[in-house]
All heavy atoms as a GROMACS GRO file, in nm:
protein
  595
    1MET      N    1  -7.574 -13.480   2.612
    1MET     CA    2  -7.447 -13.446   2.677
    1MET      C    3  -7.374 -13.338   2.582
    1MET      O    4  -7.327 -13.243   2.637
    1MET     CB    5  -7.368 -13.569   2.705
    1MET     CG    6  -7.234 -13.530   2.763
    1MET     SD    7  -7.118 -13.667   2.771
    1MET     CE    8  -7.121 -13.722   2.598
    2TYR      N    9  -7.363 -13.375   2.458
    2TYR     CA   10  -7.294 -13.282   2.371
    2TYR      C   11  -7.350 -13.146   2.364
    2TYR      O   12  -7.288 -13.043   2.354
    2TYR     CB   13  -7.271 -13.343   2.233
    2TYR     CG   14  -7.179 -13.474   2.228
    2TYR    CD1   15  -7.233 -13.593   2.215
    2TYR    CD2   16  -7.042 -13.454   2.251
    2TYR    CE1   17  -7.155 -13.703   2.214
    2TYR    CE2   18  -6.961 -13.567   2.250
    2TYR     CZ   19  -7.022 -13.695   2.238
    2TYR     OH   20  -6.938 -13.805   2.235
    3GLU      N   21  -7.485 -13.150   2.354
    3GLU     CA   22  -7.557 -13.015   2.357
    3GLU      C   23  -7.532 -12.941   2.494
    3GLU      O   24  -7.516 -12.823   2.492
    3GLU     CB   25  -7.705 -13.039   2.333
    3GLU     CG   26  -7.790 -12.914   2.325
    3GLU     CD   27  -7.743 -12.824   2.210
    3GLU    OE1   28  -7.706 -12.882   2.099
    3GLU    OE2   29  -7.763 -12.708   2.220
    4ALA      N   30  -7.533 -13.008   2.600
    4ALA     CA   31  -7.510 -12.946   2.729
    4ALA      C   32  -7.367 -12.883   2.738
    4ALA      O   33  -7.348 -12.780   2.787
    4ALA     CB   34  -7.531 -13.045   2.843
    5ILE      N   35  -7.272 -12.960   2.682
    5ILE     CA   36  -7.124 -12.911   2.678
    5ILE      C   37  -7.128 -12.790   2.590
    5ILE      O   38  -7.064 -12.690   2.626
    5ILE     CB   39  -7.038 -13.022   2.625
    5ILE    CG1   40  -7.023 -13.133   2.730
    5ILE    CG2   41  -6.901 -12.961   2.594
    5ILE    CD1   42  -6.948 -13.256   2.684
    6LYS      N   43  -7.202 -12.790   2.478
    6LYS     CA   44  -7.201 -12.673   2.392
    6LYS      C   45  -7.256 -12.547   2.453
    6LYS      O   46  -7.223 -12.438   2.427
    6LYS     CB   47  -7.280 -12.710   2.258
    6LYS     CG   48  -7.268 -12.603   2.157
    6LYS     CD   49  -7.314 -12.642   2.013
    6LYS     CE   50  -7.425 -12.732   2.005
    6LYS     NZ   51  -7.478 -12.737   1.863
    7GLN      N   52  -7.347 -12.581   2.552
    7GLN     CA   53  -7.408 -12.468   2.625
    7GLN      C   54  -7.328 -12.426   2.746
    7GLN      O   55  -7.375 -12.334   2.817
    7GLN     CB   56  -7.556 -12.501   2.667
    7GLN     CG   57  -7.645 -12.522   2.551
    7GLN     CD   58  -7.785 -12.550   2.587
    7GLN    OE1   59  -7.826 -12.524   2.696
    7GLN    NE2   60  -7.864 -12.620   2.500
    8GLY      N   61  -7.215 -12.486   2.767
    8GLY     CA   62  -7.124 -12.442   2.874
    8GLY      C   63  -7.131 -12.527   3.000
    8GLY      O   64  -7.060 -12.491   3.099
    9TYR      N   65  -7.207 -12.636   3.004
    9TYR     CA   66  -7.212 -12.719   3.125
    9TYR      C   67  -7.090 -12.812   3.119
    9TYR      O   68  -7.042 -12.856   3.016
    9TYR     CB   69  -7.342 -12.801   3.117
    9TYR     CG   70  -7.465 -12.715   3.139
    9TYR    CD1   71  -7.537 -12.679   3.036
    9TYR    CD2   72  -7.502 -12.689   3.275
    9TYR    CE1   73  -7.649 -12.594   3.049
    9TYR    CE2   74  -7.620 -12.604   3.282
    9TYR     CZ   75  -7.691 -12.567   3.180
    9TYR     OH   76  -7.800 -12.488   3.198
   10GLU      N   77  -7.047 -12.846   3.242
   10GLU     CA   78  -6.935 -12.948   3.254
   10GLU      C   79  -7.001 -13.084   3.274
   10GLU      O   80  -7.096 -13.098   3.351
   10GLU     CB   81  -6.859 -12.914   3.393
   10GLU     CG   82  -6.787 -12.778   3.378
   10GLU     CD   83  -6.708 -12.754   3.504
   10GLU    OE1   84  -6.693 -12.843   3.594
   10GLU    OE2   85  -6.658 -12.641   3.522
   11PRO      N   86  -6.951 -13.192   3.202
   11PRO     CA   87  -7.000 -13.321   3.210
   11PRO      C   88  -6.948 -13.389   3.328
   11PRO      O   89  -6.833 -13.397   3.361
   11PRO     CB   90  -6.951 -13.385   3.083
   11PRO     CG   91  -6.827 -13.308   3.050
   11PRO     CD   92  -6.844 -13.170   3.103
   12TYR      N   93  -7.048 -13.450   3.402
   12TYR     CA   94  -7.014 -13.549   3.515
   12TYR      C   95  -7.080 -13.677   3.479
   12TYR      O   96  -7.192 -13.675   3.437
   12TYR     CB   97  -7.081 -13.494   3.638
   12TYR     CG   98  -7.010 -13.374   3.701
   12TYR    CD1   99  -7.027 -13.244   3.653
   12TYR    CD2  100  -6.921 -13.390   3.806
   12TYR    CE1  101  -6.960 -13.133   3.708
   12TYR    CE2  102  -6.856 -13.274   3.863
   12TYR     CZ  103  -6.886 -13.149   3.814
   12TYR     OH  104  -6.817 -13.042   3.861
   13PHE      N  105  -7.010 -13.785   3.496
   13PHE     CA  106  -7.053 -13.916   3.457
   13PHE      C  107  -7.081 -14.004   3.583
   13PHE      O  108  -7.004 -14.001   3.673
   13PHE     CB  109  -6.956 -13.994   3.369
   13PHE     CG  110  -6.965 -13.943   3.218
   13PHE    CD1  111  -6.924 -13.825   3.186
   13PHE    CD2  112  -7.005 -14.033   3.128
   13PHE    CE1  113  -6.926 -13.779   3.054
   13PHE    CE2  114  -7.012 -13.997   3.005
   13PHE     CZ  115  -6.977 -13.869   2.962
   14LEU      N  116  -7.197 -14.076   3.580
   14LEU     CA  117  -7.230 -14.171   3.680
   14LEU      C  118  -7.260 -14.304   3.609
   14LEU      O  119  -7.337 -14.313   3.517
   14LEU     CB  120  -7.355 -14.129   3.749
   14LEU     CG  121  -7.413 -14.234   3.853
   14LEU    CD1  122  -7.319 -14.270   3.966
   14LEU    CD2  123  -7.552 -14.185   3.907
   15HIS      N  124  -7.180 -14.403   3.646
   15HIS     CA  125  -7.201 -14.539   3.586
   15HIS      C  126  -7.228 -14.641   3.701
   15HIS      O  127  -7.169 -14.634   3.810
   15HIS     CB  128  -7.080 -14.586   3.512
   15HIS     CG  129  -7.089 -14.723   3.455
   15HIS    ND1  130  -7.050 -14.834   3.520
   15HIS    CD2  131  -7.141 -14.762   3.335
   15HIS    CE1  132  -7.086 -14.937   3.445
   15HIS    NE2  133  -7.135 -14.899   3.335
   16THR      N  134  -7.329 -14.724   3.679
   16THR     CA  135  -7.363 -14.820   3.791
   16THR      C  136  -7.357 -14.964   3.722
   16THR      O  137  -7.402 -14.984   3.616
   16THR     CB  138  -7.504 -14.796   3.856
   16THR    OG1  139  -7.516 -14.896   3.957
   16THR    CG2  140  -7.615 -14.796   3.763
   17SER      N  141  -7.305 -15.051   3.798
   17SER     CA  142  -7.299 -15.197   3.750
   17SER      C  143  -7.394 -15.271   3.855
   17SER      O  144  -7.367 -15.272   3.970
   17SER     CB  145  -7.163 -15.248   3.767
   17SER     OG  146  -7.072 -15.193   3.674
   18PHE      N  147  -7.490 -15.345   3.796
   18PHE     CA  148  -7.584 -15.420   3.873
   18PHE      C  149  -7.575 -15.564   3.847
   18PHE      O  150  -7.678 -15.638   3.874
   18PHE     CB  151  -7.725 -15.369   3.851
   18PHE     CG  152  -7.774 -15.358   3.713
   18PHE    CD1  153  -7.840 -15.468   3.656
   18PHE    CD2  154  -7.744 -15.254   3.631
   18PHE    CE1  155  -7.884 -15.469   3.525
   18PHE    CE2  156  -7.785 -15.249   3.496
   18PHE     CZ  157  -7.857 -15.358   3.447
   19GLY      N  158  -7.465 -15.614   3.802
   19GLY     CA  159  -7.448 -15.750   3.778
   19GLY      C  160  -7.493 -15.794   3.635
   19GLY      O  161  -7.508 -15.914   3.612
   20GLU      N  162  -7.515 -15.698   3.547
   20GLU     CA  163  -7.561 -15.726   3.416
   20GLU      C  164  -7.451 -15.798   3.340
   20GLU      O  165  -7.331 -15.781   3.362
   20GLU     CB  166  -7.608 -15.602   3.342
   20GLU     CG  167  -7.502 -15.503   3.297
   20GLU     CD  168  -7.466 -15.403   3.408
   20GLU    OE1  169  -7.490 -15.424   3.528
   20GLU    OE2  170  -7.419 -15.296   3.371
   21ARG      N  171  -7.488 -15.881   3.244
   21ARG     CA  172  -7.394 -15.955   3.165
   21ARG      C  173  -7.298 -15.872   3.087
   21ARG      O  174  -7.186 -15.910   3.058
   21ARG     CB  175  -7.466 -16.048   3.073
   21ARG     CG  176  -7.555 -16.154   3.129
   21ARG     CD  177  -7.600 -16.249   3.020
   21ARG     NE  178  -7.732 -16.301   3.049
   21ARG     CZ  179  -7.789 -16.396   2.981
   21ARG    NH1  180  -7.733 -16.438   2.867
   21ARG    NH2  181  -7.907 -16.439   3.018
   22THR      N  182  -7.336 -15.758   3.052
   22THR     CA  183  -7.256 -15.671   2.968
   22THR      C  184  -7.188 -15.559   3.042
   22THR      O  185  -7.133 -15.467   2.984
   22THR     CB  186  -7.351 -15.596   2.861
   22THR    OG1  187  -7.450 -15.527   2.931
   22THR    CG2  188  -7.409 -15.698   2.772
   23GLU      N  189  -7.178 -15.576   3.179
   23GLU     CA  190  -7.131 -15.465   3.264
   23GLU      C  191  -6.981 -15.422   3.224
   23GLU      O  192  -6.948 -15.312   3.231
   23GLU     CB  193  -7.144 -15.496   3.408
   23GLU     CG  194  -7.054 -15.602   3.467
   23GLU     CD  195  -7.072 -15.617   3.616
   23GLU    OE1  196  -7.055 -15.522   3.692
   23GLU    OE2  197  -7.113 -15.730   3.654
   24ASP      N  198  -6.894 -15.526   3.197
   24ASP     CA  199  -6.759 -15.482   3.163
   24ASP      C  200  -6.750 -15.393   3.035
   24ASP      O  201  -6.686 -15.296   3.035
   24ASP     CB  202  -6.673 -15.615   3.139
   24ASP     CG  203  -6.646 -15.698   3.270
   24ASP    OD1  204  -6.669 -15.633   3.376
   24ASP    OD2  205  -6.619 -15.810   3.250
   25LYS      N  206  -6.824 -15.436   2.931
   25LYS     CA  207  -6.832 -15.357   2.810
   25LYS      C  208  -6.892 -15.220   2.835
   25LYS      O  209  -6.844 -15.115   2.785
   25LYS     CB  210  -6.898 -15.432   2.697
   25LYS     CG  211  -6.898 -15.368   2.568
   25LYS     CD  212  -6.754 -15.357   2.508
   25LYS     CE  213  -6.752 -15.299   2.370
   25LYS     NZ  214  -6.620 -15.281   2.324
   26GLU      N  215  -7.002 -15.218   2.908
   26GLU     CA  216  -7.066 -15.090   2.939
   26GLU      C  217  -6.972 -14.998   3.010
   26GLU      O  218  -6.971 -14.880   2.987
   26GLU     CB  219  -7.197 -15.116   3.015
   26GLU     CG  220  -7.302 -15.175   2.928
   26GLU     CD  221  -7.430 -15.208   3.008
   26GLU    OE1  222  -7.452 -15.146   3.119
   26GLU    OE2  223  -7.517 -15.287   2.964
   27PHE      N  224  -6.909 -15.049   3.115
   27PHE     CA  225  -6.810 -14.971   3.190
   27PHE      C  226  -6.704 -14.908   3.104
   27PHE      O  227  -6.665 -14.798   3.111
   27PHE     CB  228  -6.759 -15.053   3.312
   27PHE     CG  229  -6.664 -14.977   3.402
   27PHE    CD1  230  -6.705 -14.864   3.467
   27PHE    CD2  231  -6.536 -15.017   3.415
   27PHE    CE1  232  -6.619 -14.793   3.556
   27PHE    CE2  233  -6.446 -14.952   3.501
   27PHE     CZ  234  -6.492 -14.838   3.565
   28GLU      N  235  -6.649 -15.001   3.025
   28GLU     CA  236  -6.537 -14.964   2.925
   28GLU      C  237  -6.597 -14.850   2.838
   28GLU      O  238  -6.518 -14.751   2.816
   28GLU     CB  239  -6.500 -15.082   2.850
   28GLU     CG  240  -6.392 -15.061   2.745
   28GLU     CD  241  -6.368 -15.182   2.666
   28GLU    OE1  242  -6.347 -15.297   2.717
   28GLU    OE2  243  -6.373 -15.172   2.537
   29CYS      N  244  -6.708 -14.860   2.787
   29CYS     CA  245  -6.764 -14.757   2.693
   29CYS      C  246  -6.789 -14.625   2.767
   29CYS      O  247  -6.765 -14.521   2.716
   29CYS     CB  248  -6.890 -14.810   2.627
   29CYS     SG  249  -6.863 -14.937   2.508
   30ALA      N  250  -6.839 -14.637   2.895
   30ALA     CA  251  -6.866 -14.522   2.963
   30ALA      C  252  -6.742 -14.450   3.003
   30ALA      O  253  -6.733 -14.326   2.992
   30ALA     CB  254  -6.941 -14.552   3.094
   31GLN      N  255  -6.632 -14.517   3.034
   31GLN     CA  256  -6.506 -14.463   3.064
   31GLN      C  257  -6.447 -14.393   2.940
   31GLN      O  258  -6.398 -14.276   2.952
   31GLN     CB  259  -6.405 -14.563   3.111
   31GLN     CG  260  -6.428 -14.600   3.253
   31GLN     CD  261  -6.320 -14.699   3.302
   31GLN    OE1  262  -6.288 -14.800   3.230
   31GLN    NE2  263  -6.244 -14.670   3.411
   32ALA      N  264  -6.462 -14.458   2.830
   32ALA     CA  265  -6.410 -14.396   2.701
   32ALA      C  266  -6.485 -14.272   2.658
   32ALA      O  267  -6.429 -14.175   2.623
   32ALA     CB  268  -6.414 -14.503   2.584
   33LEU      N  269  -6.609 -14.272   2.683
   33LEU     CA  270  -6.696 -14.149   2.652
   33LEU      C  271  -6.654 -14.037   2.744
   33LEU      O  272  -6.642 -13.930   2.709
   33LEU     CB  273  -6.843 -14.183   2.669
   33LEU     CG  274  -6.935 -14.073   2.622
   33LEU    CD1  275  -6.915 -14.019   2.492
   33LEU    CD2  276  -7.079 -14.124   2.639
   34ALA      N  277  -6.648 -14.070   2.875
   34ALA     CA  278  -6.604 -13.968   2.973
   34ALA      C  279  -6.466 -13.901   2.939
   34ALA      O  280  -6.454 -13.782   2.949
   34ALA     CB  281  -6.609 -14.025   3.117
   35GLU      N  282  -6.377 -13.996   2.902
   35GLU     CA  283  -6.243 -13.944   2.862
   35GLU      C  284  -6.247 -13.863   2.729
   35GLU      O  285  -6.182 -13.759   2.714
   35GLU     CB  286  -6.148 -14.064   2.850
   35GLU     CG  287  -6.108 -14.131   2.976
   35GLU     CD  288  -6.031 -14.258   2.952
   35GLU    OE1  289  -5.981 -14.280   2.838
   35GLU    OE2  290  -6.015 -14.325   3.052
   36GLY      N  291  -6.336 -13.905   2.642
   36GLY     CA  292  -6.348 -13.836   2.513
   36GLY      C  293  -6.400 -13.700   2.521
   36GLY      O  294  -6.372 -13.617   2.439
   37VAL      N  295  -6.476 -13.675   2.629
   37VAL     CA  296  -6.534 -13.535   2.641
   37VAL      C  297  -6.469 -13.461   2.763
   37VAL      O  298  -6.510 -13.356   2.802
   37VAL     CB  299  -6.682 -13.538   2.660
   37VAL    CG1  300  -6.762 -13.596   2.540
   37VAL    CG2  301  -6.721 -13.603   2.788
   38ASP      N  302  -6.358 -13.522   2.814
   38ASP     CA  303  -6.279 -13.462   2.920
   38ASP      C  304  -6.374 -13.432   3.039
   38ASP      O  305  -6.391 -13.316   3.083
   38ASP     CB  306  -6.213 -13.333   2.872
   38ASP     CG  307  -6.103 -13.295   2.976
   38ASP    OD1  308  -6.050 -13.382   3.048
   38ASP    OD2  309  -6.068 -13.172   2.976
   39ALA      N  310  -6.444 -13.540   3.085
   39ALA     CA  311  -6.548 -13.524   3.194
   39ALA      C  312  -6.483 -13.469   3.313
   39ALA      O  313  -6.366 -13.496   3.352
   39ALA     CB  314  -6.613 -13.655   3.227
   40THR      N  315  -6.552 -13.386   3.387
   40THR     CA  316  -6.510 -13.328   3.519
   40THR      C  317  -6.485 -13.435   3.624
   40THR      O  318  -6.403 -13.420   3.700
   40THR     CB  319  -6.612 -13.218   3.555
   40THR    OG1  320  -6.628 -13.122   3.450
   40THR    CG2  321  -6.566 -13.155   3.689
   41ASP      N  322  -6.574 -13.532   3.621
   41ASP     CA  323  -6.569 -13.633   3.715
   41ASP      C  324  -6.634 -13.768   3.655
   41ASP      O  325  -6.730 -13.751   3.577
   41ASP     CB  326  -6.635 -13.597   3.846
   41ASP     CG  327  -6.586 -13.686   3.970
   41ASP    OD1  328  -6.504 -13.777   3.951
   41ASP    OD2  329  -6.633 -13.663   4.080
   42PHE      N  330  -6.607 -13.881   3.710
   42PHE     CA  331  -6.657 -14.006   3.674
   42PHE      C  332  -6.673 -14.088   3.794
   42PHE      O  333  -6.576 -14.118   3.866
   42PHE     CB  334  -6.562 -14.084   3.570
   42PHE     CG  335  -6.627 -14.210   3.522
   42PHE    CD1  336  -6.690 -14.208   3.402
   42PHE    CD2  337  -6.615 -14.329   3.590
   42PHE    CE1  338  -6.748 -14.336   3.348
   42PHE    CE2  339  -6.664 -14.451   3.549
   42PHE     CZ  340  -6.728 -14.443   3.423
   43LEU      N  341  -6.795 -14.123   3.830
   43LEU     CA  342  -6.832 -14.200   3.953
   43LEU      C  343  -6.881 -14.337   3.912
   43LEU      O  344  -6.979 -14.342   3.835
   43LEU     CB  345  -6.928 -14.127   4.036
   43LEU     CG  346  -6.973 -14.200   4.164
   43LEU    CD1  347  -6.855 -14.219   4.259
   43LEU    CD2  348  -7.083 -14.111   4.236
   44HIS      N  349  -6.825 -14.440   3.963
   44HIS     CA  350  -6.880 -14.577   3.937
   44HIS      C  351  -6.932 -14.636   4.064
   44HIS      O  352  -6.864 -14.630   4.166
   44HIS     CB  353  -6.764 -14.663   3.884
   44HIS     CG  354  -6.804 -14.805   3.864
   44HIS    ND1  355  -6.872 -14.844   3.749
   44HIS    CD2  356  -6.766 -14.916   3.927
   44HIS    CE1  357  -6.897 -14.974   3.755
   44HIS    NE2  358  -6.833 -15.017   3.865
   45ILE      N  359  -7.051 -14.690   4.054
   45ILE     CA  360  -7.121 -14.749   4.174
   45ILE      C  361  -7.145 -14.891   4.148
   45ILE      O  362  -7.204 -14.931   4.043
   45ILE     CB  363  -7.249 -14.672   4.213
   45ILE    CG1  364  -7.213 -14.525   4.250
   45ILE    CG2  365  -7.320 -14.739   4.330
   45ILE    CD1  366  -7.338 -14.442   4.262
   46GLU      N  367  -7.104 -14.982   4.238
   46GLU     CA  368  -7.142 -15.124   4.231
   46GLU      C  369  -7.272 -15.155   4.301
   46GLU      O  370  -7.286 -15.122   4.417
   46GLU     CB  371  -7.031 -15.207   4.292
   46GLU     CG  372  -6.900 -15.201   4.224
   46GLU     CD  373  -6.890 -15.290   4.104
   46GLU    OE1  374  -6.976 -15.381   4.082
   46GLU    OE2  375  -6.802 -15.262   4.012
   47THR      N  376  -7.370 -15.209   4.229
   47THR     CA  377  -7.501 -15.248   4.284
   47THR      C  378  -7.538 -15.383   4.249
   47THR      O  379  -7.647 -15.411   4.224
   47THR     CB  380  -7.612 -15.143   4.246
   47THR    OG1  381  -7.612 -15.134   4.102
   47THR    CG2  382  -7.592 -15.004   4.305
   48GLY      N  383  -7.433 -15.468   4.249
   48GLY     CA  384  -7.449 -15.607   4.206
   48GLY      C  385  -7.553 -15.689   4.291
   48GLY      O  386  -7.613 -15.782   4.245
   49HIS      N  387  -7.578 -15.642   4.416
   49HIS     CA  388  -7.674 -15.710   4.499
   49HIS      C  389  -7.822 -15.706   4.439
   49HIS      O  390  -7.894 -15.790   4.461
   49HIS     CB  391  -7.676 -15.642   4.638
   49HIS     CG  392  -7.722 -15.498   4.639
   49HIS    ND1  393  -7.631 -15.399   4.600
   49HIS    CD2  394  -7.835 -15.438   4.664
   49HIS    CE1  395  -7.690 -15.281   4.608
   49HIS    NE2  396  -7.815 -15.301   4.650
   50LEU      N  397  -7.838 -15.616   4.340
   50LEU     CA  398  -7.967 -15.607   4.277
   50LEU      C  399  -7.995 -15.722   4.181
   50LEU      O  400  -8.103 -15.754   4.155
   50LEU     CB  401  -7.981 -15.474   4.200
   50LEU     CG  402  -7.979 -15.341   4.288
   50LEU    CD1  403  -7.980 -15.223   4.193
   50LEU    CD2  404  -8.094 -15.340   4.382
   51SER      N  405  -7.881 -15.779   4.145
   51SER     CA  406  -7.896 -15.898   4.043
   51SER      C  407  -7.968 -16.016   4.121
   51SER      O  408  -8.017 -16.106   4.057
   51SER     CB  409  -7.769 -15.944   3.988
   51SER     OG  410  -7.687 -15.998   4.089
   52GLN      N  411  -7.969 -16.023   4.249
   52GLN     CA  412  -8.019 -16.126   4.332
   52GLN      C  413  -8.177 -16.125   4.318
   52GLN      O  414  -8.247 -16.228   4.349
   52GLN     CB  415  -7.984 -16.121   4.480
   52GLN     CG  416  -7.837 -16.139   4.495
   52GLN     CD  417  -7.793 -16.121   4.637
   52GLN    OE1  418  -7.870 -16.112   4.726
   52GLN    NE2  419  -7.666 -16.110   4.654
   53ILE      N  420  -8.234 -16.011   4.280
   53ILE     CA  421  -8.378 -16.004   4.260
   53ILE      C  422  -8.428 -16.101   4.152
   53ILE      O  423  -8.524 -16.167   4.165
   53ILE     CB  424  -8.428 -15.862   4.229
   53ILE    CG1  425  -8.392 -15.770   4.347
   53ILE    CG2  426  -8.571 -15.857   4.191
   53ILE    CD1  427  -8.405 -15.617   4.313
   54GLY      N  428  -8.345 -16.117   4.046
   54GLY     CA  429  -8.367 -16.212   3.937
   54GLY      C  430  -8.478 -16.169   3.842
   54GLY      O  431  -8.524 -16.052   3.843
   55ALA      N  432  -8.523 -16.273   3.769
   55ALA     CA  433  -8.629 -16.251   3.668
   55ALA      C  434  -8.597 -16.157   3.552
   55ALA      O  435  -8.672 -16.100   3.497
   55ALA     CB  436  -8.761 -16.216   3.728
   56SER      N  437  -8.461 -16.145   3.521
   56SER     CA  438  -8.419 -16.054   3.414
   56SER      C  439  -8.306 -16.123   3.335
   56SER      O  440  -8.211 -16.175   3.398
   56SER     CB  441  -8.368 -15.920   3.476
   56SER     OG  442  -8.310 -15.847   3.370
   57SER      N  443  -8.321 -16.123   3.213
   57SER     CA  444  -8.217 -16.184   3.121
   57SER      C  445  -8.088 -16.099   3.125
   57SER      O  446  -7.985 -16.145   3.084
   57SER     CB  447  -8.259 -16.201   2.984
   57SER     OG  448  -8.298 -16.072   2.922
   58LEU      N  449  -8.101 -15.982   3.175
   58LEU     CA  450  -7.981 -15.894   3.187
   58LEU      C  451  -7.881 -15.951   3.298
   58LEU      O  452  -7.763 -15.925   3.281
   58LEU     CB  453  -8.016 -15.749   3.235
   58LEU     CG  454  -8.098 -15.669   3.137
   58LEU    CD1  455  -8.146 -15.531   3.203
   58LEU    CD2  456  -8.025 -15.651   3.008
   59THR      N  457  -7.934 -16.021   3.396
   59THR     CA  458  -7.846 -16.063   3.501
   59THR      C  459  -7.844 -16.213   3.524
   59THR      O  460  -7.766 -16.279   3.580
   59THR     CB  461  -7.890 -16.002   3.633
   59THR    OG1  462  -8.021 -16.029   3.658
   59THR    CG2  463  -7.863 -15.853   3.634
   60ASP      N  464  -7.947 -16.283   3.475
   60ASP     CA  465  -7.964 -16.425   3.491
   60ASP      C  466  -7.914 -16.510   3.363
   60ASP      O  467  -7.983 -16.504   3.267
   60ASP     CB  468  -8.113 -16.460   3.520
   60ASP     CG  469  -8.140 -16.602   3.559
   60ASP    OD1  470  -8.044 -16.688   3.537
   60ASP    OD2  471  -8.242 -16.638   3.613
   61GLU      N  472  -7.805 -16.573   3.383
   61GLU     CA  473  -7.750 -16.641   3.267
   61GLU      C  474  -7.829 -16.761   3.220
   61GLU      O  475  -7.812 -16.816   3.112
   61GLU     CB  476  -7.599 -16.686   3.290
   61GLU     CG  477  -7.512 -16.563   3.312
   61GLU     CD  478  -7.361 -16.602   3.328
   61GLU    OE1  479  -7.331 -16.715   3.295
   61GLU    OE2  480  -7.291 -16.517   3.371
   62ASP      N  481  -7.922 -16.805   3.304
   62ASP     CA  482  -8.014 -16.921   3.273
   62ASP      C  483  -8.129 -16.877   3.182
   62ASP      O  484  -8.197 -16.960   3.125
   62ASP     CB  485  -8.066 -16.987   3.390
   62ASP     CG  486  -7.961 -17.059   3.472
   62ASP    OD1  487  -7.858 -17.105   3.414
   62ASP    OD2  488  -7.977 -17.074   3.595
   63MET      N  489  -8.144 -16.744   3.166
   63MET     CA  490  -8.256 -16.690   3.081
   63MET      C  491  -8.189 -16.648   2.950
   63MET      O  492  -8.093 -16.584   2.941
   63MET     CB  493  -8.324 -16.571   3.143
   63MET     CG  494  -8.395 -16.607   3.279
   63MET     SD  495  -8.479 -16.454   3.347
   63MET     CE  496  -8.606 -16.428   3.220
   64ASP      N  497  -8.268 -16.677   2.838
   64ASP     CA  498  -8.232 -16.633   2.708
   64ASP      C  499  -8.264 -16.482   2.696
   64ASP      O  500  -8.360 -16.437   2.746
   64ASP     CB  501  -8.304 -16.708   2.594
   64ASP     CG  502  -8.256 -16.847   2.584
   64ASP    OD1  503  -8.140 -16.883   2.624
   64ASP    OD2  504  -8.331 -16.938   2.537
   65VAL      N  505  -8.173 -16.414   2.631
   65VAL     CA  506  -8.201 -16.271   2.606
   65VAL      C  507  -8.297 -16.259   2.474
   65VAL      O  508  -8.266 -16.311   2.368
   65VAL     CB  509  -8.073 -16.188   2.570
   65VAL    CG1  510  -8.098 -16.046   2.533
   65VAL    CG2  511  -7.982 -16.206   2.692
   66ALA      N  512  -8.412 -16.207   2.495
   66ALA     CA  513  -8.516 -16.192   2.391
   66ALA      C  514  -8.466 -16.077   2.300
   66ALA      O  515  -8.402 -15.984   2.332
   66ALA     CB  516  -8.644 -16.152   2.449
   67ASP      N  517  -8.505 -16.101   2.172
   67ASP     CA  518  -8.480 -16.000   2.069
   67ASP      C  519  -8.553 -15.870   2.105
   67ASP      O  520  -8.667 -15.878   2.160
   67ASP     CB  521  -8.529 -16.043   1.934
   67ASP     CG  522  -8.452 -16.151   1.873
   67ASP    OD1  523  -8.328 -16.164   1.915
   67ASP    OD2  524  -8.494 -16.227   1.794
   68ALA      N  525  -8.503 -15.760   2.078
   68ALA     CA  526  -8.568 -15.631   2.113
   68ALA      C  527  -8.686 -15.604   2.029
   68ALA      O  528  -8.692 -15.639   1.912
   68ALA     CB  529  -8.470 -15.515   2.086
   69ASP      N  530  -8.797 -15.558   2.098
   69ASP     CA  531  -8.916 -15.532   2.035
   69ASP      C  532  -8.927 -15.375   2.029
   69ASP      O  533  -8.971 -15.307   2.128
   69ASP     CB  534  -9.042 -15.583   2.109
   69ASP     CG  535  -9.174 -15.558   2.046
   69ASP    OD1  536  -9.170 -15.486   1.942
   69ASP    OD2  537  -9.272 -15.599   2.096
   70LEU      N  538  -8.886 -15.321   1.919
   70LEU     CA  539  -8.871 -15.171   1.913
   70LEU      C  540  -9.010 -15.102   1.905
   70LEU      O  541  -9.021 -14.982   1.915
   70LEU     CB  542  -8.785 -15.136   1.790
   70LEU     CG  543  -8.641 -15.192   1.787
   70LEU    CD1  544  -8.571 -15.149   1.668
   70LEU    CD2  545  -8.567 -15.148   1.913
   71GLU      N  546  -9.117 -15.181   1.887
   71GLU     CA  547  -9.249 -15.121   1.876
   71GLU      C  548  -9.314 -15.122   2.007
   71GLU      O  549  -9.413 -15.059   2.028
   71GLU     CB  550  -9.338 -15.202   1.775
   71GLU     CG  551  -9.281 -15.216   1.635
   71GLU     CD  552  -9.265 -15.072   1.570
   71GLU    OE1  553  -9.360 -14.990   1.593
   71GLU    OE2  554  -9.169 -15.049   1.506
   72SER      N  555  -9.264 -15.194   2.104
   72SER     CA  556  -9.322 -15.202   2.234
   72SER      C  557  -9.297 -15.086   2.334
   72SER      O  558  -9.185 -15.028   2.326
   72SER     CB  559  -9.274 -15.328   2.306
   72SER     OG  560  -9.322 -15.334   2.444
   73ASP      N  561  -9.389 -15.051   2.411
   73ASP     CA  562  -9.374 -14.945   2.512
   73ASP      C  563  -9.320 -15.004   2.642
   73ASP      O  564  -9.284 -14.933   2.730
   73ASP     CB  565  -9.506 -14.865   2.542
   73ASP     CG  566  -9.544 -14.779   2.422
   73ASP    OD1  567  -9.461 -14.745   2.342
   73ASP    OD2  568  -9.671 -14.762   2.409
   74GLY      N  569  -9.317 -15.134   2.653
   74GLY     CA  570  -9.272 -15.201   2.774
   74GLY      C  571  -9.116 -15.217   2.785
   74GLY      O  572  -9.048 -15.185   2.684
   75ILE      N  573  -9.067 -15.266   2.897
   75ILE     CA  574  -8.935 -15.283   2.919
   75ILE      C  575  -8.903 -15.435   2.910
   75ILE      O  576  -8.974 -15.519   2.971
   75ILE     CB  577  -8.890 -15.233   3.065
   75ILE    CG1  578  -8.915 -15.079   3.064
   75ILE    CG2  579  -8.748 -15.267   3.088
   75ILE    CD1  580  -8.894 -15.026   3.199
   76SER      N  581  -8.801 -15.470   2.832
   76SER     CA  582  -8.767 -15.609   2.820
   76SER      C  583  -8.714 -15.664   2.949
   76SER      O  584  -8.656 -15.603   3.028
   76SER     CB  585  -8.654 -15.629   2.707
   76SER     OG  586  -8.702 -15.582   2.588
   77LYS      N  587  -8.741 -15.803   2.961
   77LYS     CA  588  -8.690 -15.864   3.080
   77LYS      C  589  -8.572 -15.943   3.037
   77LYS      O  590  -8.503 -16.013   3.077
   77LYS     CB  591  -8.794 -15.963   3.139
   77LYS     CG  592  -8.910 -15.887   3.197
   77LYS     CD  593  -9.004 -15.977   3.263
   77LYS     CE  594  -9.121 -15.897   3.330
   77LYS     NZ  595  -9.215 -15.985   3.397
   0.00000   0.00000   0.00000
């Protein structure tokens, strides 16, 4: 984003909340970043219905969050 701004592009932000446990903090950080670069626009979309799919520690409080495996090519659940 900073490189794009340096090249003359205007920053537009899109943030989506899908029911993740960290959505409040993520939204707060996205807003702060958008304000920090004087974003042209900031769009927030609620997609909480996606959390009903389940099988992800991002949205299911009954699942433990696994430690990140930085060597893996896969996506953590």
